[in-house]
C-alpha positions in Angstrom: 0.7 13.3 18.8 1.6 12.3 22.4 4.8 10.5 21.4 5.9 12.0 18.0 6.2 8.3 16.8 6.4 7.8 13.0 3.9 4.9 13.1 4.6 3.8 9.5 6.2 5.0 6.3 6.2 3.6 2.7 8.0 4.9 -0.3 6.2 4.7 -3.7 7.6 4.9 -7.3 4.9 7.3 -8.5 2.4 9.8 -7.0 0.7 8.7 -3.8 -2.6 6.9 -4.3 -5.5 6.2 -2.0 -4.5 2.6 -1.5 -1.0 3.7 -0.3 -2.7 5.6 2.5 -5.0 2.7 3.2 -2.3 0.1 3.6 -0.2 2.6 5.5 -2.9 2.2 8.2 -2.5 -1.6 8.1 1.3 -1.2 8.4 1.1 0.9 11.6 -0.9 -1.9 13.2 1.6 -4.7 12.5 5.0 -4.7 14.5 8.1 -3.7 12.5 10.2 -6.7 12.2 13.9 -6.6 13.1 15.4 -6.8 9.6 18.5 -8.9 8.8 21.6 -6.8 9.3 20.1 -4.6 12.0 21.9 -4.7 15.3 20.3 -6.2 18.2 20.3 -2.8 19.9 17.4 -1.9 17.6 15.2 -4.6 19.0 12.2 -3.6 21.1 13.6 -5.7 24.0 16.6 -3.5 24.1 14.7 -0.3 24.9 12.6 1.1 27.8 9.5 0.0 26.3 8.0 -2.7 28.6 8.7 -5.5 26.1 8.3 -8.5 28.3 4.8 -7.4 29.6 3.7 -6.5 26.1 4.9 -9.9 24.8 2.5 -11.6 27.1 -0.3 -9.8 25.3 0.9 -9.8 21.7 3.4 -12.6 20.6 4.1 -10.8 17.4 6.4 -8.5 19.4 9.0 -11.2 20.1 11.2 -10.3 17.1 10.0 -6.6 16.8 12.1 -3.6 16.2 12.1 -0.7 18.6 9.1 1.1 17.3 5.7 1.2 19.0 2.6 -0.3 17.5 -0.3 2.3 18.0 -3.8 1.8 17.2 -5.2 5.3 16.6 -8.7 6.4 17.6 -8.7 9.5 15.4 -6.6 10.5 12.4 -6.3 14.1 11.3 -6.1 14.7 7.6 -5.7 17.6 5.2 -7.9 17.8 2.1 -5.7 15.9 -0.3 -7.5 13.7 -2.7 -5.7 10.6 -1.2 -7.2 11.1 2.2 -10.7 12.2 1.3 -11.1 9.4 -1.2 -13.7 6.7 -0.6 -10.9 4.1 -0.3 -9.1 5.7 2.6 -12.3 6.7 4.5 -13.6 3.1 4.0 -10.3 1.7 5.4 -10.5 3.9 8.4 -14.1 2.8 9.0 -13.3 -0.9 8.7 -10.5 -0.4 11.3 -12.8 1.7 13.7 -10.8 4.8 13.2 -12.5 8.2 13.0 -11.3 10.8 10.5 -10.9 14.5 11.5 -10.3 16.9 8.5 -8.2 20.0 9.3 -9.4 23.4 8.5 -8.5 24.4 4.7 -5.3 26.4 4.4 -4.6 26.1 8.1 -1.3 24.2 8.5 -1.2 24.9 12.2 -4.0 22.4 12.6 -1.3 19.7 11.9 1.8 21.6 13.1 3.5 18.4 14.4 3.1 16.6 11.1 4.6 19.6 9.1 7.4 19.9 11.5 8.1 16.1 11.2 8.3 16.5 7.4 10.9 19.1 7.8 12.9 17.0 10.3 12.9 14.1 7.8 14.4 16.3 5.2 17.1 17.7 7.4 18.0 14.6 9.5 17.6 11.9 6.8 17.1 12.8 3.1 20.0 15.3 2.8 22.5 12.9 4.4 21.8 10.1 2.0 24.4 9.4 -0.7 23.2 10.6 -3.9 21.0 13.4 -2.6 20.4 16.0 -5.2 18.2 18.6 -3.6 14.5 18.8 -2.7 13.4 19.6 -6.2 14.6 19.5 -9.8 15.8 23.2 -9.8 18.6 22.2 -7.5 19.8 19.2 -9.4 22.9 19.5 -11.7 23.9 17.7 -14.8 24.7 14.0 -14.8 22.5 12.9 -11.9 22.5 9.2 -11.4 20.4 7.0 -9.1 22.5 5.6 -6.3 19.8 3.5 -4.5 16.9 1.5 -5.7 13.5 2.4 -4.3 13.6 -0.7 -2.2 17.1 0.0 -0.8 16.0 3.6 0.1 12.9 2.3 1.7 15.0 0.1 3.9 17.3 3.0 4.8 14.4 5.1 5.8 13.0 2.3 8.0 16.3 1.8 9.8 16.6 5.6 10.4 13.1 5.7 11.9 14.0 2.9 14.3 17.6 3.7 15.0 17.4 7.6 15.1 14.0 9.1 15.1 12.5 6.9 17.7 15.4 7.1 20.1 16.3 10.8 19.5 15.2 13.2 22.4 12.6 15.7 21.3 12.3 19.1 23.1 8.6 18.9 22.8 8.5 15.6 24.7 8.6 16.1 28.4 7.2 14.5 31.5 5.7 16.6 34.3 7.7 14.3 36.7 10.9 15.0 34.7 10.5 18.5 33.4 14.2 19.1 33.0 14.6 16.1 30.6 13.5 15.8 27.1 12.3 12.3 26.0 12.5 10.2 22.9 9.4 8.9 21.2 10.1 5.5 22.6 10.6 6.9 26.2 7.2 8.8 25.8 5.6 5.6 24.6 7.0 3.5 27.4 5.6 6.1 29.9 2.2 6.4 28.4 1.6 2.6 27.6 2.0 1.8 31.3 -0.8 4.1 32.0 -3.2 3.5 29.1 -2.5 -0.2 28.3 -2.0 -2.0 25.1 -4.6 -3.9 22.9 -3.3 -5.8 19.9 -5.2 -5.7 16.6 -4.1 -8.5 14.5 -5.0 -8.4 10.8 -5.9 -11.4 8.7 -5.6 -11.7 4.9 -9.3 -10.8 4.4 -8.7 -7.6 6.6 -6.0 -6.5 4.0 -8.3 -7.0 1.1 -10.9 -4.8 2.8 -8.4 -1.9 2.5 -8.1 -2.2 -1.4 -10.0 0.0 -3.8 -13.5 -1.4 -4.8 -15.5 -1.4 -8.0 -19.0 -2.8 -8.5 -19.6 -5.0 -11.6 -22.0 -7.7 -12.8 -20.8 -11.3 -13.1 -21.7 -12.5 -16.6 -21.3 -15.9 -18.4 -17.7 -14.9 -19.4 -16.7 -13.5 -16.1 -16.1 -9.9 -15.1 -14.8 -7.0 -17.3 -12.7 -4.2 -15.9 -10.9 -1.7 -18.2 -10.9 -4.2 -21.2 -9.6 -7.0 -19.0 -11.6 -10.2 -18.5 -11.4 -12.0 -15.1 -12.9 -15.5 -14.8 -12.7 -18.7 -12.8 -14.9 -21.7 -12.0 -15.8 -20.4 -8.5 -17.8 -17.6 -10.1 -20.5 -20.1 -11.4 -23.0 -19.6 -8.7 -22.8 -15.8 -9.2 -23.2 -15.6 -12.9 -26.1 -13.5 -14.3 -27.4 -13.1 -10.6 -27.9 -10.0 -8.5 -25.8 -9.7 -5.5 -28.5 -8.6 -3.2 -27.0 -5.2 -2.6 -29.9 -3.0 -3.6 -27.9 0.2 -3.1 -25.6 -0.9 -5.9 -28.2 -2.1 -8.3 -27.5 -5.7 -7.6 -23.9 -5.5 -8.7 -21.0 -7.4 -7.0 -18.3 -5.9 -4.8 -14.8 -6.4 -6.4 -11.6 -5.3 -4.7 -8.4 -4.9 -6.8 -4.8 -3.9 -6.4 -3.7 -1.3 -9.0 -0.1 -2.4 -8.8 -1.0 -6.0 -9.6 -3.9 -6.3 -12.0 -3.3 -10.0 -12.6 -6.2 -10.9 -10.3 -9.2 -9.3 -8.4 -11.1 -10.4 -5.4 -15.0 -10.8 -5.4 -16.9 -10.8 -2.2 -19.8 -13.4 -2.2 -22.5 -11.4 -0.8 -24.4 -14.5 0.3 -21.5 -15.9 2.5 -19.1 -12.9 2.9 -16.2 -15.0 1.7 -13.7 -13.7 -0.9 -13.2 -15.4 -4.3 -9.8 -14.9 -6.0 -10.3 -14.4 -9.7 -7.4 -14.3 -12.1 -7.1 -12.4 -15.4 -7.9 -14.8 -18.3 -4.7 -13.7 -20.1 -2.4 -13.8 -17.1 -0.3 -16.5 -18.6 0.8 -14.2 -21.3 2.6 -11.8 -18.9 5.6 -13.1 -16.9 5.2 -10.8 -13.9 2.5 -8.8 -12.0 1.9 -5.4 -13.6 0.5 -2.1 -12.6 -2.3 0.0 -13.9 -0.1 2.6 -15.4 1.7 -0.2 -17.2 -1.5 -1.3 -18.7 -2.5 2.2 -19.8 0.9 2.8 -21.4 0.5 -0.5 -23.4 -2.8 0.7 -24.7 -1.4 4.1 -25.6 1.3 2.4 -27.6 -1.2 0.3 -29.6 -3.4 3.3 -30.3 -0.3 5.2 -31.7 0.3 2.2 -34.0 -3.4 2.4 -35.2 -3.9 -1.0 -33.5 -6.9 -2.1 -31.5 -6.1 -1.1 -27.9 -9.0 -3.1 -26.5 -7.6 -6.5 -27.7 -6.5 -8.1 -24.5 -3.9 -10.4 -26.2 -2.3 -7.5 -28.0 -2.2 -5.3 -24.9 -0.7 -8.2 -22.9 2.0 -8.6 -25.5 3.0 -5.0 -25.1 2.8 -5.2 -21.4 5.3 -8.1 -21.4 7.6 -6.0 -23.6 7.4 -3.2 -21.2 8.2 -5.3 -18.3 11.1 -7.3 -19.9 12.6 -5.4 -22.8 11.9 -1.8 -22.5 15.4 -0.7 -21.5 15.7 2.5 -23.7 13.6 5.3 -24.7 10.5 6.8 -23.0 9.1 3.3 -22.0 12.1 2.7 -19.7 10.4 5.0 -17.0 7.3 3.0 -17.1 9.1 -0.4 -16.8 11.3 1.0 -14.0 8.3 2.2 -12.0 6.6 -1.2 -12.5 9.8 -2.9 -11.1 10.2 -0.6 -8.3 6.5 -1.2 -7.2 7.0 -5.0 -7.3 10.5 -5.1 -5.6 9.1 -5.6 -2.1 7.0 -8.6 -3.2 8.7 -11.7 -1.7 6.8 -14.3 -3.7 5.6 -13.3 -7.2 2.3 -14.8 -8.1 2.7 -17.8 -10.3 1.2 -17.7 -13.8 -2.2 -19.5 -14.2 -3.7 -21.0 -17.3 -6.6 -19.2 -18.9 -10.0 -19.9 -17.7 -11.7 -22.4 -20.0 -15.1 -20.8 -19.6 -16.8 -18.7 -22.2 -15.2 -15.3 -23.0 -16.6 -12.4 -24.9 -15.1 -10.8 -27.9 -12.6 -8.1 -26.8 -14.9 -5.5 -28.4 -17.7 -6.4 -26.2 -18.1 -3.4 -23.9 -20.2 -3.7 -20.7 -17.8 -1.9 -18.5 -16.8 1.7 -18.0 -13.3 2.0 -19.2 -12.9 5.0 -17.1 -13.5 3.3 -13.9 -11.2 4.2 -11.0 -7.8 2.8 -11.5 -5.5 4.8 -9.1 -4.0 3.2 -6.0 -0.4 0.8 -4.0 1.4 -2.2 -4.6 0.0 -5.0 -2.6 3.7 -5.7 -2.5 3.7 -3.8 0.7 1.8 -6.6 2.2 1.1 -10.2 1.3 -2.5 -10.3 2.4 -2.4 -14.0 3.6 1.0 -14.0 5.4 2.0 -10.5 6.6 -0.9 -10.4 9.2 1.0 -13.0 11.1 4.5 -12.4 9.9 5.9 -12.1 13.4 
């Protein structure tokens, strides 16, 4: 609010999910790296931000782009499902951020945000090659995609650093220089000198904390979620035992990334450590896949009067959607999956199936309607991006 800084921005291939908002919080706490091809004039060291002094506090800023790193105390939200979800609220709580809902049907409570959306449309979107209007009513025939989602995301990040953060805003003025409007970076340079800067480095486990959570039992065959079985040898001490979390009936806390269902993470309630558990049929699929891809595969099997709970059959259809669905209605599903995974730098290698006992695919001990909406972990690599600068 004080600097008009756009702290973080992420483009998604489908509707925004709760995890998108949660990982957006993590992204704003990590310095934006100066990307290949960007001019040195976009480096933080080339601005009025006291880079040298901040570098003594946070070494990650050495190769950072000219965008402030701001740890918020309070975030104002509207009443959208993404922001009132348990996933987003839990993410804010884990980062020590309070949440302040705005009054219903009162856009003036977040007037700065609404005005910023308008500015993005008029200063960025409409000037991008291939822009076809703000809605489908304004699009003509023969519309073709000019940019991939990853390329468009890079353009947005560069625009934020090069234009928005360095463009004077009439609403930003100093009482000591009332006749001069300041840019967000100018305002930040003025305020950080008075309020100070405290870095908040995030580790791999910190990113896992921001992912959606489900509670499940750990059986002899492993864990079942939406007709998928997850298993590994490290689960042996947890099998058929209560977690000790009485509020959840002794079930175990499991975090998952809905844009990469090839693995989940189980918190060992005894030690607090995370156990990475792969999907037992992960070797049948050549790339990470999203929850909407899994649902589409099951729908196709059901239309063919085949068993849509058979993991091997579903995995086969998922692989077809990821590699061979180039025409027809499935092209959109495949394209969304590829777009979600494009930012991932190192795809997860395939693992052999777990040798432990596995139930018949018809064995139901899981609510198939469990929450399955949420952001590609591709935005972050949990075990590297926290220290990427």
